[in-house]
N, C-alpha and C positions, 0 to 999 in steps of 0.2 A: 503494499500499500503507498499512498504519497500524500504528504500532507504537503498543502500547497498556504502560506501567508505574507501578506499586506500587510507595510507599512506605509506608512508615511502619505494620505487623508491628513487632511485639518483645511483649516474658516482658511481663507482669502481673499483680498480685492480682487478685483476687476484690472482685469490687466499685468494681474502679475500672473506668481509659476511657483505650480506645483510638485514633487518627481517620488515618482509613485516607486515601495522595493518591494520583488514576491521572489522567498526562499522558499527552496522544493528539503525536505527532510526525507525519510524513512526509506522505499525501496531505489534509488537514483540515482542505481550507477550505468543508467543508460543518458543520456540527451533529450531532450525535450525539443519537441514545436512547445511555442506560447503566446502566448493576449495577453491582452488584456477588452475585458467590457465594461458597460456600464448599464446600469441600472432606474429610475424615476421612478411611484411606487401612482401602480393601476398602466401601468410600462412597460412593454418587452426589454426582454435585457435585450443588449445596442452594440454590435462591432464597434469594437473600436481601434484598435493597433494587431498586430500578431510578427511575428520574426519567428523567422524559422527554423530550424535545431540550430543548423552551421554560421547560426546570424547574420547569412551572407546575404537571405530577401526580408524583407520589409512588405507589410498592405495600411496602408489607413483606410479608414471613412472618410469619408471628404468635408464630417465636417470640423474636424481633424487636421486633416494634413495643412504642411504648414506652419503648426500652431506646434502638434505632440511630435511626443521621438520612443518610441518601442531602441532600449538596449537589448543589448543577455551576458553578463559575464558564465561558462558553461563554468568554470575552475571552483566557482564558486554556488552555480543551481542558481543564479537569482534573474530577472527577470528585472528592468524598470524603467517602467512610463515616462518621460520630461512633458510635462507640461507650463504648455507660455503661454502667453496673451491669455490669458483663460475667461471664459466670458461666463455673463450665470448664468446659464445657458446646459453650460459642463459643469451641475451640479450634480448629481448621479454617488450612486452608493458604486465603490466601482473596485470591478473581480477580475482577478488573474485566474487563469485557465494553462495545459498543462500540458501536450499528447504527448508518447510517446513511443505515438510508430509512425508518425507521421515525417514526412521528409521538408515539407513545406512549410509556407504559412498556409490559414487553417484561420477561414470567415465564420461560421456559424458553430453555435452554443452545439449544434451534434455534433462536433465534427473534435471536441477537445474530451480524454476523458475523467482531470480531474482537475478541480474547482475550489480557490478562494473563499474564505468569510465575508469577505467584501472589506471596503474599506469606505470612508463616506469623507467621500469632501465637496460641501463646499467653497461658491463664488459669492463672494458678496459684489451690490452693487454699484 
């Protein structure tokens, strides 16, 4: 079993930055494709960003492209989401996800096997 723990959420003013981290523990002998999703009350979980196993490929939703950057450190089994120029509409619970089977990026909720517990991000106007 693999556990994912997110950190780095919090309150930030519009235009500010936050950096989320997601660390994998447990049976983590292999490497993972990893992703970030977000969810607000009453809405479905939304894709934000994904990074391939090697880290060489990334995908972003149109709403965050150019503002957010996903990266990973395979040695530390940690993925990051650097969020810049944040907007009030970025307010959500952010979830980290990992999959041990895919090599490329994954943009769907169904594509991931493991999920973190989520971390709240609030952007004030």
